[in-house]
Each structure stands twice: as C-alpha cells, then as structure tokens.
N, C-alpha and C positions, 0 to 999 in steps of 0.2 A: 138318795139311794146309795147304799154301800156296795162298792165293787169288790166282790170276793174272789174274782178270777186272778188278781195279781198275786204273785208269790214273791216273797222276799228271799233273796239268795243268801245262803250262808257265806261267810267270808272265803272259805275254801273253794266254793263253787264260783264266786265272782273272780277270784284270783286265777282259777283254771281257765275261765272264759277269756280273761285278759291275756293270759299266756298264749292261748290258741291264736288270738288276733295278732299278738306281737310276733309269734312264730311265722304266721302267714305273711305279714308285712316284711319281716326280715328275709324270708325265702324269696318273695317277689322282688325285693330290692336287689338281692344277690343275683338273681337270674338276669335282671335288666342290666346291672353293672357288668356282669360276665359277658353278655352279648355285646354291649358297647365296647368293652375292652378288646374283645376279639375282632370286632369290625375295624378298629383303628389299625390293626396289623395286616389288613388286606392290601394296603397300598392304594386303595381307591378312595376317591373323594366321597365323603359322607354328606349327603344333602341335609339342608336345614330341616328341622321338624315341620315347619309350615309348608315347605315344598313337598315333603312326603305326604302330608295330610291332604294337600290340595290335589296332588297328581296321582297318588297311589292308593290312598285309603279306601275310596269307594269301590274300585274293582276288586281289591283284596277282600273287603268286607262282604261284597256280594258273592264272591267265590265261596267263602266259608259258610255264609248263612244260607245261600240259595243253591249251593253246589254247582255253580256255573264255572266254566273254564274260559 
C-alpha cells in the first residue's frame, strides 16, 4: 500500500525548519549561559546539579505544575 500522506519538503522549507530549530537551541543556550554567568557573581556557593535535582527539583516542579506553594 502506497503512503500518500507524506510530503517531500522543498529545500527552502527544509532549510527554514532547520534554521528555526537552530535559533531555538541558540536562544536556549544563551539563556542558560546568561543565568549561570550571573549566578557566579552572587558570591554564594552554587550547589552541584545532582544536589539541586535531589533536593529542590520535585517541590519546584510540583509548584509550577500543580500550582502548589
């Protein structure tokens, strides 16, 4: 059975889709680096990623997902 629902993208469409993905990744990376850079100048100890994940991720996640305080 021939699948006729697939559409081949023109090169310009494929390039545009890749550019959108790359722009998103670049913006996300820039945001994360900016935050990390600013945190280093607070003068406070920055905990290891695993400590943050084990001790803080769940309550923060629940707060935002379930709107708990």
